[in-house]
Steps between C-alpha positions, in 0.01 A plus 500: 500500500536750217189705572202552729154407371205736555159360409240769434535843338267698724594775744673268748679298233630809320623659824675176598662456157627859490637476856693184407625648172642813659715275715660364183320163495333353192122451518264290294156663536216271392169658398228288339337790309429510207522121464235472770292759684334483841126585503583855619791598273477635146831642366858386454670756725665410828363644825152530348261691728165320477294669774528853639782719369557639851801411715315673788611797708842663490461644851726341760211517747346233277643147534531447125656846463757406763574172320556683170742741667690210657526337158633819343766521770591134453554536126182351357510481120122496445375780729708773325348390168155537655601849622618590150171388344275660762179677401304754712331324793524739795705346780502156337750354256300398193668398177429497129470123496603454136801732523606346830489140374674593173786668685541207740512265200755719323716524814504123542551424129796735478672368813803299384474261795135402439368256242120494459361159406139505383366160598298336775700337777352171619795373705715688750868407447672349803856583396457881481415785731138580411252776587135409440304823444202379300227690682145419607408345162782246476440252216351160581813315391734703719250486786529120498880533516478742793267260684752221444775715653304654789238236586131449428380708796721802434332666202178700492295555186279787604507775755186544710617732775311728736596864567765567765473792742766675707412460870598857591225633271217312679261683735515304825220708653283271287714194420623257765734200527360158577418147390153368427304388809769639738344846481138423590394616844392217730167530681665545842763749378455874550556734206793658690675165557428393144657819356806452722536150359469631144779746571739207554444356150771702321695182425216357290567441131163654407358852495120527491271767355137489620226637273144610569211402273506838327879492451485147363218574255677812370822301456326219308318750278826669401682167462239361261509814285879545489704474180698182440808416297433323170678165501659340197303203368788265587479605867129468572442126526806427713448787743129466565536130567768585757305739723215747489554880485330679788298720262355187333403362842327831581295482177355167610293669768516777758559256786755275328808672647352488852500121474844495340813712554311773692321274747480663847472175695735478798545874560344784695562862407705669780309824437157346568558168677279333239565282198553718189285460189808406295874486561809530280821326610859586413767236559866568581708474181861554611719401794524861623118531520507822297294364208155334511305341215122518456366149558285373213535818293646357179363731231501617140407859588714771343758635744331840533169329571660282767627812676158668476282205600719334763558836670127496579569226757497668844860523621648502148397851399863618484656161431824480307469209257856380436367240255163474329316176439567319172365201313686426181718248323836520671761224501731543799717273709489457877810714542484495879585131487721496191712817477748689714516879521705525181225322301724192483342154502608326821493150352707591193717809542562524125139612456353842582147629450398861434186700431140429586555124496678551837196666660610862471216696346534799269730640232755665728501209742575266207788723391639496855498120509673491161772730628560290814494170311721638222764634738509177697506273196797703371673475838450123504654481150796709624531301826421809705284535812124536488357852522221512759319832531409629845134432581467859619509588129205437271702287259631295793172456684325376183771235459465417871118484481490247216768281666364498858289194594130583477226236479260752345743648247348719232658743251601836644586842365719768657341652810619665820318244714762231433794721600634465857365772726695813588670528838274797578120483474362756250121519481471725194502263202672733253775587750547131587531403133745783441723381785481139380607618155789708635625200699478276195674739261782565748566125510492471120740793460752318718491189276 
């Protein structure tokens, strides 16, 4: 093996290639632009930013801010270039997208260990160490090759995910645990006995949010009128055949949701002892029961609109949404079955994946996966041990999240809800996040 192959010149691929190169190993970086463009890309530069130019908050009390600080401490090559090309954005790190991509391209082109090859890859070599970092719009030809390597049931072609809420931000004076039909009061059961029984349902995988007629009608009115994301033409047919956005269901009639995902059948409201007019359910999303997803709430609403409208649901007024709902073209593998916590393919340890194709979501998250995959691919080349990051760090817990078995796996961005809890309970959210960040950074500094 004379070099390591990196397929894809996006954020993850560039970070991986630069990490390998600074360890004195030759890299062949394949990028199909300008020979072929995805439907979303338009210029020849590497690390092209096609959506928002924001890398989110720089505050360490923000999960993405913590991840960026970890990456700086760990010697990321891409984050310092983003810092250098920052433009005013308050507490966020936003970049001049053209200047940023040009500088990344220049840095890679001038690196003596990296050769850029501008062509589409349709076959993954089996005699080299390879990092596949081709992103959510992987070409059809390479997609077929990935399916051949990973299996027919291990690749997803669109992302239709509901919002995810942090449990500690839910108002349990309104919401309650319980499974459908277990929470109805029997005719011979007193209200007092029934409420005692409800109090023993904390182990249920569902949290329920009862709504009155007035609350439901207000929610539907705002949902129908909310702003939605404009999909690319190439996304529309595939996504809408897959499942129906909740706002489209609501537009089909005021009562549609009450006979669908918001049906109240099988529940009584603990506050009244009667069946609610409508009911929203959240289902446990992680093994620690700290995150819950909104059942049936796949949506194309803009993120700000999701926060505004879904916070109208009684019990979610102050909810912390660690992930908003999305419905868009997004090729990603079932990493929980396929990868370990170094982004290494279990069935062929010469192959690594990085970027959004692994199920990490977001610019900084993609960079973090590129750093981990790049370091570990280099270590494999040098016959050195794997580097596994502590899951009490944001970079480590993301790698752990995408590699931990999960039948309902969906892409995830950095959030405090996936970090292991502190030894001491802290109710104030800002103070809790600050302590989680301090713990993480102290671990990173000892690396």
